[in-house]
Chimera marker file (.cmm) of the C-alpha trace (Angstrom):
<marker_set name="trace">
<marker id="1" x="-0.073" y="-0.057" z="0.152" r="1" g="1" b="0" radius="0.5"/>
<marker id="2" x="1.244" y="3.362" z="-0.943" r="1" g="1" b="0" radius="0.5"/>
<marker id="3" x="1.877" y="5.835" z="1.890" r="1" g="1" b="0" radius="0.5"/>
<marker id="4" x="0.386" y="9.648" z="1.473" r="1" g="1" b="0" radius="0.5"/>
<marker id="5" x="2.660" y="12.222" z="2.748" r="1" g="1" b="0" radius="0.5"/>
<marker id="6" x="0.753" y="14.885" z="4.791" r="1" g="1" b="0" radius="0.5"/>
<marker id="7" x="3.248" y="17.694" z="3.514" r="1" g="1" b="0" radius="0.5"/>
<marker id="8" x="1.779" y="17.661" z="-0.222" r="1" g="1" b="0" radius="0.5"/>
<marker id="9" x="-1.885" y="18.895" z="0.829" r="1" g="1" b="0" radius="0.5"/>
<marker id="10" x="-0.118" y="21.425" z="3.244" r="1" g="1" b="0" radius="0.5"/>
<marker id="11" x="2.287" y="22.625" z="0.501" r="1" g="1" b="0" radius="0.5"/>
<marker id="12" x="-0.871" y="22.807" z="-1.803" r="1" g="1" b="0" radius="0.5"/>
<marker id="13" x="-2.759" y="25.080" z="0.639" r="1" g="1" b="0" radius="0.5"/>
<marker id="14" x="0.330" y="27.242" z="1.220" r="1" g="1" b="0" radius="0.5"/>
<marker id="15" x="0.877" y="27.485" z="-2.664" r="1" g="1" b="0" radius="0.5"/>
<marker id="16" x="-2.997" y="28.395" z="-3.286" r="1" g="1" b="0" radius="0.5"/>
<marker id="17" x="-2.690" y="31.311" z="-0.348" r="1" g="1" b="0" radius="0.5"/>
<marker id="18" x="0.468" y="32.627" z="-1.790" r="1" g="1" b="0" radius="0.5"/>
<marker id="19" x="-1.217" y="32.711" z="-5.383" r="1" g="1" b="0" radius="0.5"/>
<marker id="20" x="-4.440" y="34.389" z="-4.538" r="1" g="1" b="0" radius="0.5"/>
<marker id="21" x="-2.812" y="37.170" z="-2.603" r="1" g="1" b="0" radius="0.5"/>
<marker id="22" x="-4.216" y="40.625" z="-3.594" r="1" g="1" b="0" radius="0.5"/>
<marker id="23" x="-1.130" y="42.455" z="-2.929" r="1" g="1" b="0" radius="0.5"/>
<marker id="24" x="0.692" y="41.404" z="-6.218" r="1" g="1" b="0" radius="0.5"/>
<marker id="25" x="2.449" y="43.752" z="-8.392" r="1" g="1" b="0" radius="0.5"/>
<marker id="26" x="0.762" y="44.931" z="-11.652" r="1" g="1" b="0" radius="0.5"/>
<marker id="27" x="1.767" y="43.009" z="-14.654" r="1" g="1" b="0" radius="0.5"/>
<marker id="28" x="4.800" y="44.519" z="-16.670" r="1" g="1" b="0" radius="0.5"/>
<marker id="29" x="3.839" y="47.081" z="-19.031" r="1" g="1" b="0" radius="0.5"/>
<marker id="30" x="0.640" y="48.250" z="-16.823" r="1" g="1" b="0" radius="0.5"/>
<marker id="31" x="0.914" y="51.421" z="-14.729" r="1" g="1" b="0" radius="0.5"/>
<marker id="32" x="0.658" y="51.192" z="-10.980" r="1" g="1" b="0" radius="0.5"/>
<marker id="33" x="-3.038" y="51.897" z="-9.542" r="1" g="1" b="0" radius="0.5"/>
<marker id="34" x="-3.581" y="55.661" z="-9.132" r="1" g="1" b="0" radius="0.5"/>
<marker id="35" x="-5.263" y="56.778" z="-5.715" r="1" g="1" b="0" radius="0.5"/>
<marker id="36" x="-8.909" y="57.597" z="-6.009" r="1" g="1" b="0" radius="0.5"/>
<marker id="37" x="-9.788" y="61.170" z="-7.040" r="1" g="1" b="0" radius="0.5"/>
<marker id="38" x="-11.647" y="62.932" z="-4.155" r="1" g="1" b="0" radius="0.5"/>
<marker id="39" x="-13.394" y="65.907" z="-5.905" r="1" g="1" b="0" radius="0.5"/>
<marker id="40" x="-14.449" y="67.404" z="-2.888" r="1" g="1" b="0" radius="0.5"/>
<marker id="41" x="-10.832" y="67.684" z="-1.559" r="1" g="1" b="0" radius="0.5"/>
<marker id="42" x="-9.704" y="68.713" z="-5.121" r="1" g="1" b="0" radius="0.5"/>
<marker id="43" x="-12.257" y="71.584" z="-4.998" r="1" g="1" b="0" radius="0.5"/>
<marker id="44" x="-11.209" y="72.665" z="-1.716" r="1" g="1" b="0" radius="0.5"/>
<marker id="45" x="-7.603" y="72.999" z="-2.850" r="1" g="1" b="0" radius="0.5"/>
<marker id="46" x="-6.135" y="69.955" z="-1.324" r="1" g="1" b="0" radius="0.5"/>
<marker id="47" x="-3.380" y="67.684" z="-3.065" r="1" g="1" b="0" radius="0.5"/>
<marker id="48" x="-3.458" y="64.104" z="-3.539" r="1" g="1" b="0" radius="0.5"/>
<marker id="49" x="-0.646" y="63.470" z="-1.155" r="1" g="1" b="0" radius="0.5"/>
<marker id="50" x="-0.445" y="59.632" z="-1.551" r="1" g="1" b="0" radius="0.5"/>
<marker id="51" x="0.152" y="60.109" z="-5.457" r="1" g="1" b="0" radius="0.5"/>
<marker id="52" x="3.711" y="58.925" z="-6.444" r="1" g="1" b="0" radius="0.5"/>
<marker id="53" x="4.218" y="62.363" z="-8.463" r="1" g="1" b="0" radius="0.5"/>
<marker id="54" x="3.776" y="64.120" z="-5.228" r="1" g="1" b="0" radius="0.5"/>
<marker id="55" x="7.433" y="63.868" z="-4.474" r="1" g="1" b="0" radius="0.5"/>
<marker id="56" x="8.258" y="65.522" z="-7.730" r="1" g="1" b="0" radius="0.5"/>
<marker id="57" x="5.537" y="68.286" z="-7.089" r="1" g="1" b="0" radius="0.5"/>
<marker id="58" x="6.991" y="69.067" z="-3.611" r="1" g="1" b="0" radius="0.5"/>
<marker id="59" x="10.768" y="69.020" z="-4.870" r="1" g="1" b="0" radius="0.5"/>
<marker id="60" x="10.288" y="70.832" z="-8.239" r="1" g="1" b="0" radius="0.5"/>
<marker id="61" x="7.066" y="72.983" z="-8.020" r="1" g="1" b="0" radius="0.5"/>
<marker id="62" x="6.453" y="73.849" z="-4.355" r="1" g="1" b="0" radius="0.5"/>
<marker id="63" x="9.755" y="75.489" z="-4.211" r="1" g="1" b="0" radius="0.5"/>
<marker id="64" x="8.295" y="78.438" z="-6.115" r="1" g="1" b="0" radius="0.5"/>
<marker id="65" x="4.591" y="77.943" z="-6.130" r="1" g="1" b="0" radius="0.5"/>
<marker id="66" x="1.889" y="77.738" z="-3.294" r="1" g="1" b="0" radius="0.5"/>
<marker id="67" x="-0.570" y="74.877" z="-3.483" r="1" g="1" b="0" radius="0.5"/>
<marker id="68" x="-3.048" y="77.258" z="-4.699" r="1" g="1" b="0" radius="0.5"/>
<marker id="69" x="-1.239" y="77.916" z="-7.913" r="1" g="1" b="0" radius="0.5"/>
<marker id="70" x="-1.332" y="74.464" z="-8.896" r="1" g="1" b="0" radius="0.5"/>
<marker id="71" x="-5.001" y="73.533" z="-7.720" r="1" g="1" b="0" radius="0.5"/>
<marker id="72" x="-6.629" y="76.626" z="-9.304" r="1" g="1" b="0" radius="0.5"/>
<marker id="73" x="-5.495" y="75.663" z="-12.955" r="1" g="1" b="0" radius="0.5"/>
<marker id="74" x="-7.841" y="73.752" z="-15.150" r="1" g="1" b="0" radius="0.5"/>
<marker id="75" x="-5.625" y="72.640" z="-18.033" r="1" g="1" b="0" radius="0.5"/>
<marker id="76" x="-5.434" y="69.694" z="-20.408" r="1" g="1" b="0" radius="0.5"/>
<marker id="77" x="-2.506" y="67.253" z="-20.658" r="1" g="1" b="0" radius="0.5"/>
<marker id="78" x="-0.850" y="68.910" z="-23.607" r="1" g="1" b="0" radius="0.5"/>
<marker id="79" x="-1.431" y="72.326" z="-21.856" r="1" g="1" b="0" radius="0.5"/>
<marker id="80" x="0.193" y="71.223" z="-18.562" r="1" g="1" b="0" radius="0.5"/>
<marker id="81" x="3.065" y="69.854" z="-20.460" r="1" g="1" b="0" radius="0.5"/>
<marker id="82" x="3.615" y="73.134" z="-22.024" r="1" g="1" b="0" radius="0.5"/>
<marker id="83" x="3.395" y="75.026" z="-18.702" r="1" g="1" b="0" radius="0.5"/>
<marker id="84" x="5.715" y="72.445" z="-17.143" r="1" g="1" b="0" radius="0.5"/>
<marker id="85" x="8.207" y="72.685" z="-19.912" r="1" g="1" b="0" radius="0.5"/>
<marker id="86" x="7.978" y="76.631" z="-19.566" r="1" g="1" b="0" radius="0.5"/>
<marker id="87" x="9.095" y="75.964" z="-15.773" r="1" g="1" b="0" radius="0.5"/>
<marker id="88" x="12.168" y="74.083" z="-16.933" r="1" g="1" b="0" radius="0.5"/>
<marker id="89" x="13.211" y="77.283" z="-18.557" r="1" g="1" b="0" radius="0.5"/>
<marker id="90" x="12.952" y="79.034" z="-15.177" r="1" g="1" b="0" radius="0.5"/>
<marker id="91" x="14.862" y="76.667" z="-13.449" r="1" g="1" b="0" radius="0.5"/>
<marker id="92" x="12.862" y="73.419" z="-12.755" r="1" g="1" b="0" radius="0.5"/>
<marker id="93" x="15.110" y="70.561" z="-13.077" r="1" g="1" b="0" radius="0.5"/>
<marker id="94" x="13.016" y="67.939" z="-14.925" r="1" g="1" b="0" radius="0.5"/>
<marker id="95" x="13.972" y="65.472" z="-17.609" r="1" g="1" b="0" radius="0.5"/>
<marker id="96" x="11.367" y="64.538" z="-20.431" r="1" g="1" b="0" radius="0.5"/>
<marker id="97" x="9.981" y="61.370" z="-18.440" r="1" g="1" b="0" radius="0.5"/>
<marker id="98" x="9.219" y="63.555" z="-15.406" r="1" g="1" b="0" radius="0.5"/>
<marker id="99" x="7.764" y="66.191" z="-17.464" r="1" g="1" b="0" radius="0.5"/>
<marker id="100" x="5.210" y="63.769" z="-19.210" r="1" g="1" b="0" radius="0.5"/>
<marker id="101" x="4.459" y="62.077" z="-15.691" r="1" g="1" b="0" radius="0.5"/>
<marker id="102" x="3.645" y="65.475" z="-14.077" r="1" g="1" b="0" radius="0.5"/>
<marker id="103" x="1.714" y="66.603" z="-17.101" r="1" g="1" b="0" radius="0.5"/>
<marker id="104" x="-0.303" y="63.248" z="-16.806" r="1" g="1" b="0" radius="0.5"/>
<marker id="105" x="-0.729" y="63.744" z="-13.166" r="1" g="1" b="0" radius="0.5"/>
<marker id="106" x="-1.780" y="67.224" z="-13.190" r="1" g="1" b="0" radius="0.5"/>
<marker id="107" x="-4.217" y="66.784" z="-16.046" r="1" g="1" b="0" radius="0.5"/>
<marker id="108" x="-5.860" y="63.642" z="-14.167" r="1" g="1" b="0" radius="0.5"/>
<marker id="109" x="-6.681" y="65.874" z="-11.106" r="1" g="1" b="0" radius="0.5"/>
<marker id="110" x="-6.978" y="69.453" z="-12.642" r="1" g="1" b="0" radius="0.5"/>
<marker id="111" x="-8.561" y="69.303" z="-15.900" r="1" g="1" b="0" radius="0.5"/>
<marker id="112" x="-11.181" y="71.313" z="-17.698" r="1" g="1" b="0" radius="0.5"/>
<marker id="113" x="-13.808" y="69.049" z="-16.497" r="1" g="1" b="0" radius="0.5"/>
<marker id="114" x="-13.134" y="69.807" z="-12.765" r="1" g="1" b="0" radius="0.5"/>
<marker id="115" x="-15.463" y="72.845" z="-11.822" r="1" g="1" b="0" radius="0.5"/>
<marker id="116" x="-13.586" y="76.006" z="-10.731" r="1" g="1" b="0" radius="0.5"/>
<marker id="117" x="-12.934" y="76.340" z="-7.056" r="1" g="1" b="0" radius="0.5"/>
<marker id="118" x="-15.669" y="77.872" z="-4.893" r="1" g="1" b="0" radius="0.5"/>
<marker id="119" x="-15.178" y="80.420" z="-2.245" r="1" g="1" b="0" radius="0.5"/>
<marker id="120" x="-17.124" y="80.726" z="0.834" r="1" g="1" b="0" radius="0.5"/>
<marker id="121" x="-17.701" y="84.505" z="2.062" r="1" g="1" b="0" radius="0.5"/>
<marker id="122" x="-17.817" y="84.872" z="5.553" r="1" g="1" b="0" radius="0.5"/>
<marker id="123" x="-18.376" y="88.385" z="7.620" r="1" g="1" b="0" radius="0.5"/>
<marker id="124" x="-15.380" y="90.036" z="8.807" r="1" g="1" b="0" radius="0.5"/>
<marker id="125" x="-15.084" y="89.650" z="12.555" r="1" g="1" b="0" radius="0.5"/>
<marker id="126" x="-16.756" y="92.138" z="14.822" r="1" g="1" b="0" radius="0.5"/>
<marker id="127" x="-14.424" y="95.412" z="15.066" r="1" g="1" b="0" radius="0.5"/>
<marker id="128" x="-12.380" y="94.659" z="11.920" r="1" g="1" b="0" radius="0.5"/>
<marker id="129" x="-14.389" y="97.627" z="9.960" r="1" g="1" b="0" radius="0.5"/>
<marker id="130" x="-14.888" y="101.113" z="11.061" r="1" g="1" b="0" radius="0.5"/>
<marker id="131" x="-18.321" y="102.195" z="12.026" r="1" g="1" b="0" radius="0.5"/>
<link id1="1" id2="2" r="1" g="1" b="0" radius="0.2"/>
<link id1="2" id2="3" r="1" g="1" b="0" radius="0.2"/>
<link id1="3" id2="4" r="1" g="1" b="0" radius="0.2"/>
<link id1="4" id2="5" r="1" g="1" b="0" radius="0.2"/>
<link id1="5" id2="6" r="1" g="1" b="0" radius="0.2"/>
<link id1="6" id2="7" r="1" g="1" b="0" radius="0.2"/>
<link id1="7" id2="8" r="1" g="1" b="0" radius="0.2"/>
<link id1="8" id2="9" r="1" g="1" b="0" radius="0.2"/>
<link id1="9" id2="10" r="1" g="1" b="0" radius="0.2"/>
<link id1="10" id2="11" r="1" g="1" b="0" radius="0.2"/>
<link id1="11" id2="12" r="1" g="1" b="0" radius="0.2"/>
<link id1="12" id2="13" r="1" g="1" b="0" radius="0.2"/>
<link id1="13" id2="14" r="1" g="1" b="0" radius="0.2"/>
<link id1="14" id2="15" r="1" g="1" b="0" radius="0.2"/>
<link id1="15" id2="16" r="1" g="1" b="0" radius="0.2"/>
<link id1="16" id2="17" r="1" g="1" b="0" radius="0.2"/>
<link id1="17" id2="18" r="1" g="1" b="0" radius="0.2"/>
<link id1="18" id2="19" r="1" g="1" b="0" radius="0.2"/>
<link id1="19" id2="20" r="1" g="1" b="0" radius="0.2"/>
<link id1="20" id2="21" r="1" g="1" b="0" radius="0.2"/>
<link id1="21" id2="22" r="1" g="1" b="0" radius="0.2"/>
<link id1="22" id2="23" r="1" g="1" b="0" radius="0.2"/>
<link id1="23" id2="24" r="1" g="1" b="0" radius="0.2"/>
<link id1="24" id2="25" r="1" g="1" b="0" radius="0.2"/>
<link id1="25" id2="26" r="1" g="1" b="0" radius="0.2"/>
<link id1="26" id2="27" r="1" g="1" b="0" radius="0.2"/>
<link id1="27" id2="28" r="1" g="1" b="0" radius="0.2"/>
<link id1="28" id2="29" r="1" g="1" b="0" radius="0.2"/>
<link id1="29" id2="30" r="1" g="1" b="0" radius="0.2"/>
<link id1="30" id2="31" r="1" g="1" b="0" radius="0.2"/>
<link id1="31" id2="32" r="1" g="1" b="0" radius="0.2"/>
<link id1="32" id2="33" r="1" g="1" b="0" radius="0.2"/>
<link id1="33" id2="34" r="1" g="1" b="0" radius="0.2"/>
<link id1="34" id2="35" r="1" g="1" b="0" radius="0.2"/>
<link id1="35" id2="36" r="1" g="1" b="0" radius="0.2"/>
<link id1="36" id2="37" r="1" g="1" b="0" radius="0.2"/>
<link id1="37" id2="38" r="1" g="1" b="0" radius="0.2"/>
<link id1="38" id2="39" r="1" g="1" b="0" radius="0.2"/>
<link id1="39" id2="40" r="1" g="1" b="0" radius="0.2"/>
<link id1="40" id2="41" r="1" g="1" b="0" radius="0.2"/>
<link id1="41" id2="42" r="1" g="1" b="0" radius="0.2"/>
<link id1="42" id2="43" r="1" g="1" b="0" radius="0.2"/>
<link id1="43" id2="44" r="1" g="1" b="0" radius="0.2"/>
<link id1="44" id2="45" r="1" g="1" b="0" radius="0.2"/>
<link id1="45" id2="46" r="1" g="1" b="0" radius="0.2"/>
<link id1="46" id2="47" r="1" g="1" b="0" radius="0.2"/>
<link id1="47" id2="48" r="1" g="1" b="0" radius="0.2"/>
<link id1="48" id2="49" r="1" g="1" b="0" radius="0.2"/>
<link id1="49" id2="50" r="1" g="1" b="0" radius="0.2"/>
<link id1="50" id2="51" r="1" g="1" b="0" radius="0.2"/>
<link id1="51" id2="52" r="1" g="1" b="0" radius="0.2"/>
<link id1="52" id2="53" r="1" g="1" b="0" radius="0.2"/>
<link id1="53" id2="54" r="1" g="1" b="0" radius="0.2"/>
<link id1="54" id2="55" r="1" g="1" b="0" radius="0.2"/>
<link id1="55" id2="56" r="1" g="1" b="0" radius="0.2"/>
<link id1="56" id2="57" r="1" g="1" b="0" radius="0.2"/>
<link id1="57" id2="58" r="1" g="1" b="0" radius="0.2"/>
<link id1="58" id2="59" r="1" g="1" b="0" radius="0.2"/>
<link id1="59" id2="60" r="1" g="1" b="0" radius="0.2"/>
<link id1="60" id2="61" r="1" g="1" b="0" radius="0.2"/>
<link id1="61" id2="62" r="1" g="1" b="0" radius="0.2"/>
<link id1="62" id2="63" r="1" g="1" b="0" radius="0.2"/>
<link id1="63" id2="64" r="1" g="1" b="0" radius="0.2"/>
<link id1="64" id2="65" r="1" g="1" b="0" radius="0.2"/>
<link id1="65" id2="66" r="1" g="1" b="0" radius="0.2"/>
<link id1="66" id2="67" r="1" g="1" b="0" radius="0.2"/>
<link id1="67" id2="68" r="1" g="1" b="0" radius="0.2"/>
<link id1="68" id2="69" r="1" g="1" b="0" radius="0.2"/>
<link id1="69" id2="70" r="1" g="1" b="0" radius="0.2"/>
<link id1="70" id2="71" r="1" g="1" b="0" radius="0.2"/>
<link id1="71" id2="72" r="1" g="1" b="0" radius="0.2"/>
<link id1="72" id2="73" r="1" g="1" b="0" radius="0.2"/>
<link id1="73" id2="74" r="1" g="1" b="0" radius="0.2"/>
<link id1="74" id2="75" r="1" g="1" b="0" radius="0.2"/>
<link id1="75" id2="76" r="1" g="1" b="0" radius="0.2"/>
<link id1="76" id2="77" r="1" g="1" b="0" radius="0.2"/>
<link id1="77" id2="78" r="1" g="1" b="0" radius="0.2"/>
<link id1="78" id2="79" r="1" g="1" b="0" radius="0.2"/>
<link id1="79" id2="80" r="1" g="1" b="0" radius="0.2"/>
<link id1="80" id2="81" r="1" g="1" b="0" radius="0.2"/>
<link id1="81" id2="82" r="1" g="1" b="0" radius="0.2"/>
<link id1="82" id2="83" r="1" g="1" b="0" radius="0.2"/>
<link id1="83" id2="84" r="1" g="1" b="0" radius="0.2"/>
<link id1="84" id2="85" r="1" g="1" b="0" radius="0.2"/>
<link id1="85" id2="86" r="1" g="1" b="0" radius="0.2"/>
<link id1="86" id2="87" r="1" g="1" b="0" radius="0.2"/>
<link id1="87" id2="88" r="1" g="1" b="0" radius="0.2"/>
<link id1="88" id2="89" r="1" g="1" b="0" radius="0.2"/>
<link id1="89" id2="90" r="1" g="1" b="0" radius="0.2"/>
<link id1="90" id2="91" r="1" g="1" b="0" radius="0.2"/>
<link id1="91" id2="92" r="1" g="1" b="0" radius="0.2"/>
<link id1="92" id2="93" r="1" g="1" b="0" radius="0.2"/>
<link id1="93" id2="94" r="1" g="1" b="0" radius="0.2"/>
<link id1="94" id2="95" r="1" g="1" b="0" radius="0.2"/>
<link id1="95" id2="96" r="1" g="1" b="0" radius="0.2"/>
<link id1="96" id2="97" r="1" g="1" b="0" radius="0.2"/>
<link id1="97" id2="98" r="1" g="1" b="0" radius="0.2"/>
<link id1="98" id2="99" r="1" g="1" b="0" radius="0.2"/>
<link id1="99" id2="100" r="1" g="1" b="0" radius="0.2"/>
<link id1="100" id2="101" r="1" g="1" b="0" radius="0.2"/>
<link id1="101" id2="102" r="1" g="1" b="0" radius="0.2"/>
<link id1="102" id2="103" r="1" g="1" b="0" radius="0.2"/>
<link id1="103" id2="104" r="1" g="1" b="0" radius="0.2"/>
<link id1="104" id2="105" r="1" g="1" b="0" radius="0.2"/>
<link id1="105" id2="106" r="1" g="1" b="0" radius="0.2"/>
<link id1="106" id2="107" r="1" g="1" b="0" radius="0.2"/>
<link id1="107" id2="108" r="1" g="1" b="0" radius="0.2"/>
<link id1="108" id2="109" r="1" g="1" b="0" radius="0.2"/>
<link id1="109" id2="110" r="1" g="1" b="0" radius="0.2"/>
<link id1="110" id2="111" r="1" g="1" b="0" radius="0.2"/>
<link id1="111" id2="112" r="1" g="1" b="0" radius="0.2"/>
<link id1="112" id2="113" r="1" g="1" b="0" radius="0.2"/>
<link id1="113" id2="114" r="1" g="1" b="0" radius="0.2"/>
<link id1="114" id2="115" r="1" g="1" b="0" radius="0.2"/>
<link id1="115" id2="116" r="1" g="1" b="0" radius="0.2"/>
<link id1="116" id2="117" r="1" g="1" b="0" radius="0.2"/>
<link id1="117" id2="118" r="1" g="1" b="0" radius="0.2"/>
<link id1="118" id2="119" r="1" g="1" b="0" radius="0.2"/>
<link id1="119" id2="120" r="1" g="1" b="0" radius="0.2"/>
<link id1="120" id2="121" r="1" g="1" b="0" radius="0.2"/>
<link id1="121" id2="122" r="1" g="1" b="0" radius="0.2"/>
<link id1="122" id2="123" r="1" g="1" b="0" radius="0.2"/>
<link id1="123" id2="124" r="1" g="1" b="0" radius="0.2"/>
<link id1="124" id2="125" r="1" g="1" b="0" radius="0.2"/>
<link id1="125" id2="126" r="1" g="1" b="0" radius="0.2"/>
<link id1="126" id2="127" r="1" g="1" b="0" radius="0.2"/>
<link id1="127" id2="128" r="1" g="1" b="0" radius="0.2"/>
<link id1="128" id2="129" r="1" g="1" b="0" radius="0.2"/>
<link id1="129" id2="130" r="1" g="1" b="0" radius="0.2"/>
<link id1="130" id2="131" r="1" g="1" b="0" radius="0.2"/>
</marker_set>
């Protein structure tokens, strides 16, 4: 009579669990998953801090520009690319791949389909204005 090893079913279970993991990297040639767009946060002038391009934004854009300068724009990807290329003439240290990445990033979040930012007008504090 043939003896059945207990290790084989256990190995199969481990292999199945490893293969069904949801944290596998994307297949070659596919871009990584982008963070979800929170339209309310974008309209409030917030940046998508978890986006991979934020390192470039912080290092190359925010050294001269405030967050509002980026978040108030509503440009297409070609217009973002042209704007970013113009910034390289003013000193932004970006190569072609970084320019393309930043243009795609900015166009994904701040494009013409995103409505303009809204502002809430509040009354001045008591005593701030002359009577």
